[in-house]
N, C-alpha and C positions, 0 to 999 in steps of 0.2 A: 333536721341529724341529716351528717355526713356520708354522702355513698363509701364505705370500707369495699369495695368489693375484689379489693387485690385480696380479705382475708380468705376468698373461696381457697377450700381444698390446703388451707392450714393445720397443719397439726400441731396440739397444743398440749403441753402435762399441766395440769397445776395444783401442787403437791404445799396440803393444810388442813391445817386441823377441822378448818371451821368450814364445816358440807353449806351449811345455807349461801355463804359468803361466796365459795367457789364454785354455787349455783347460780351465784348468778349473775359471775364471770361467765360462764359456762351458755346462761342465756345470752346473753350480750352476740360472745360469739359465735352462737350457732346460725341466729338470723341474718351472719354472712356468711355461712355453708363453711366457716371451719371447721374440724375436729379435737373437740373436746375430749381428754381422759383425767378423771377425776382421780388423788390419790392422798388421802387422807390421815395415812398412816408413812413416815416419812422413811421407814425403815424399808419399804415395798421401791422408795423411790428408784433407785442404783437400777436395780434388779429390772423394771419397768426398761428404762431406756436404755438398759445392752439390751434388752429382749427387742424394740422398735423407738429409734431415734426419731423423737418429736423436730419439729420443726422451731420450739418457740416453750419456754418452761416458764412456769408461774410459780415463787417458790414463798412460803409464807417465811419471815425473818425469826419469829417465835412460833417454838410448838414445843411440843412435850418428850424427854428423853435428848431429841437431839434438834438442837440451830439453826432455820437454815442456813447460816455463819457458815457452821459447820459439817452443812450439809453443802453446801454449794463445792468447796475442793476438790471434794470424791465426786459431784458429777462430774467438773473439769478432764479429770481424769481421766473419763469415760472419753469425755469428746469436749477439745479443750477451746473451737468455734462455735457451740451447743450454746445461742444466745439467749441471760437468762434474767428476768422482772424479777426483782422485789418485795413483795407486800406487806405490807406491817401500818398496822392501827398506833403502834406509838414510835415514830422513826424519826431520830430528829439526827440534828444534823451530822457533830458523828457518828453516827451509827450508817447515816448516809454518803462519808466519806469511806468507811472503814468496807463498809459492801461490794461497794467502786475497786479498793485497793485488793480487794480477795476476790475478783473476777466478775463483779454481775457487771452487766452490760445499761439498766435501770434502775429505776424504783417508783413505785405508783403509794400511796395512804392507801387505808381502808380509813371510811368506806368510803369507794371510788364515786363521787357525786354528778361528775361530766362525763358519760362514755363515750362524749365526741376528743374527750381533749384523750381518752387513755386511748380510744384507737389511733389516736397522729403520736403516742408513744411507741403501741407496736410496733406503728409502722416506720418509723425512723430506727428501730433496734434491727428489728429485717434487713433494713438496708442500708446499716453502718456492720452488720454482719456481715451479707451478702458481697460488701466493699469490699472484706477483709478476708473475706476467702480468693476472690480474683484475686489481691493485692500477692497471697501468701499463692496464690498459683505462680502471679507472672514470677515471684521470689523461683519458685521449684525450676520454672522453666528457663530463668537467667544460669541459678546451678547447670543445669541440665548440660546450658551452650558454654557454659565458663569448661564443662566437663570436656567439650567438644574440641575447646583450644588449646585443653590444657590435653589434648591426648595430639593433638601436630604439634603443640614442642616435642611432648612422647615421641614421637615421630621425627622429627628435625631434631633429635639429639642420640637417636640412635644411628641414623646415617654419618652424625659430627662425629660419633665412638670408633665408629665401620673409616672412617676416612682416617683417623689418626692414629688405629691401630698399621698403617700403613707408613707413619712416620718416624722419624727417631729417635724422635724426645713424646711418643708418644705416651707414654705414666706420667708426664708432667702435664701437655697438655688436655690429658682426658681427665684432669682432673678440672683442669679450666675453665675446661664446656663444658661437663656435669656442673662446677658453679652454680655455672653463669645462666646456663639454661634455668636450677632451680631457684634462683631470684629472681628472674625473669616472669615464673611462673606466681611466687607471691609476691610480685609487683601485679599481677595481672591483677590478683585476687583483690589484692588492698586497693590498688584503683577504684574496681569494681562494687567493693565493702567504702568506699569515703564516696560516690557517687551516691549510693544509697542513702546514706545517712545523712549528710548535706543534703542533701536535694529534695530525695522522696522523701527523707523521714520529717523535713525540718514541712514538708507541704500537708503530711499525715498528720502532725501534734496539728496545723491552722485549720486541717476538716476538722480536727474532732471538738476543738474549739469550739467554730460556725455552728459545727451539728446540739453541740450542750449549748451555745447561746439562742436557736433558735428554742429548743424544748423549755426555755425559761424565758424567752419572751414572744410568747406565744401573737401576739398583737404584730410581733415585725418579723419573725420570725420566714418568711417569705426573704427579704435581705439575707439574713442568716441560711439560709439554703441555699438560693441561687450565689452567693459566692462557696460554699461548697462544693456547686455543682461544677465551677470553676475551676477548684482545685483539684479534678478526681479528672477533669479532661486534663488540665496540668500534668498530673500524674500517669497519667496514658499515654498523652506526646512523650516524657523525660524516656520511661520506662521502652517504649518505642525506637525512644536516639542507644537508648542503652547499648538494645538486644539492636540494633544494624553498626555500633559499635564492638559489639565483640562478632557477630557473621553476618559481613555483610554479603547478602543474598541477591544485590544483584549482579555481584558479580556473575554468577552466570547467565543472565541476563542480559545486560548490557557491555559494551567493549567497552577496552581498558583506559582507556580517554573520558571516555562519560563517566562513569565511575570514580576515578582522578579529577576530573570539573564540581559532579555531587560533592563529594571528599571538601576542594575545599573550598566550594558555594558553602557548607559549617562551619567550615573555620573560623571565616568570615565575619556570620556571624555571631559567634563565639567571640574574637577575638579583633581590636584593632589592628592585623596585619592586614597593608594592604600586595598581595600574592597576587602575582601575577606572569600565567601557565600560557607558551610556549610550546607548541606540539610543531613538528615536523619530519615532514612524509605522512602516509597514507597506512594503519593501522592494518598491520594483519588477523589474518585467523590465531589467536593464541590458546593455547594449551591454560585450561582454567587454573591449576596449578599457580601458571606464570602468571598468568593474572591476579588469583591469588596476593600473591608473595610481592609482589611489585608495590603493588594497592596499601600490604602491609609497611614495607619500607615507608614508604610518604605518610602514611598514616602517624607511623614510631616517628618520623623525622618532625613532622609540623606539628604531633602534639609537643617534641624536645622543645622547639620552637619558642613555644607560645608558651610556655612552664619558662622556660628559664634565661632562654637568650637574648631576651631586654631587646628585640630588635624591630621594627617601626616593617620594614619592605623583605619578602621572601620572593624569590623568581623561581620558578619548575618546569626544569624542559623537559618535554621528550623526543628522541627520535628516534624516528626508522626508517633503519638503512638496510637497501638489499635483506642481508637474511641475521637481520642485527639489530639488539636492542640498546641504546643511550641515554640514562638518564642525571638529570645532576640535579641539583636542590644546594641554594646559597640565601643563604641570611646578612643583615650587615648588623647583627648582635654584637653581644659583647669579645664573642667565640670560645674559644678552652684550653687547656694548658693539653698538651702530648707527653704523654710514657716515655725520655728521652730514650729508652732505651728501645724498646722495639718501632716508636712513632706511631703507638698503637693508641687508642678511647680504651679505658674500661670500661665506661659504666654500660651496664646490661641492656639498653635500649639500642649503642651503636653495634651489640654485640649480635643483638640479636636482626637487628637489620644488614649487615655482614652472614648471617647462617642460612638467611632467607636466601640471599646472591649468592652463595655458595652453594644451597643447594639448584641452582637451573645450572654451574657448572662455570657462573660469571665471575666481573672480576670487582670489585668493591673499592675503595679507595676512601680517606677526609684529610682536606687539608681545612690549617684553622689556625689563627696565632690570635694572641689577647685582642682588646678590641677592633679584630680585623674579621668577626660572624665567621660562618663555619662553611663550608663547602664538601657535598657526601655528591660522590660522581661515581656511578657502580656502567655495566656494561654484560649484555650475556648474549651468544650463537645462537637460534633459532632452529 
């Protein structure tokens, strides 16, 4: 018999009107020091879960008065992450599919002939549930980071409004500024949503598929579990990359040039761009906000170039001249059309860059022609 020492301390609730069968499961689980509670009256199950949430629920599919399928959504209302395994002596394929659609994590048939396989089912369900909770925590943390990023934009907007009030065309420019900041916020959220869906979402589906294959192919389960483990590692890596993109904690620890080099390296990995960096002079001690704003401009510029410019080469120049910083970002892409009336680009990405430099009392300009690339130039006095 396999060792299932990981069952020690696991709190299990069995909801089954077949007391003898429930006792057989209790005997097996108790051998590994799991805590087991048996409820034969399904009407008492919800109250029991509300009073003390177990780690795992076994739910009989067919019971008098209320079926397991009817009870399942009621349990999920109490705790949507509570893992549930359906048990039934007459479970067919259609019923099995229906239980999973209704929120069950797995199902087993009565009687249990192989308790070692039964234990592996429990282990896989608990591991999958633990992973789901971890991903949910990541998602919540990302939402907090997005809120932090949104607060940065709100603060920038407040300063923008104060400056606009001093200008002759205050009302019109106020509308333009507010509209573009809102668009920038929405684009940030849209970008995060797309990253989670396209990358992490697909890997989650692949992970689920391999776990299901591991359950169905006992003799070859190791291969599928190994693949699933690789997926978890990839998910963790990509989540870390998203967190770094939204809030680069390295800004507080390292110099501006080190952060730019790290940013460039990350873009080299995800694109075919030939990116050259040129640093002139020695970087002085910089205020955190100065480093963050300049970093965000480089980040937004490289992001635009990667997605839209069709460029093959990019040159980044950072010059430290006495009490002044001058930066230049140029590419050999398809270029852009300027607004003829005011020689400004109306993209919210460029607006965000310009506002970050304006926030530092700096100067920002863009030079571009169709098929001649884009050059972003900005400078500020320290």
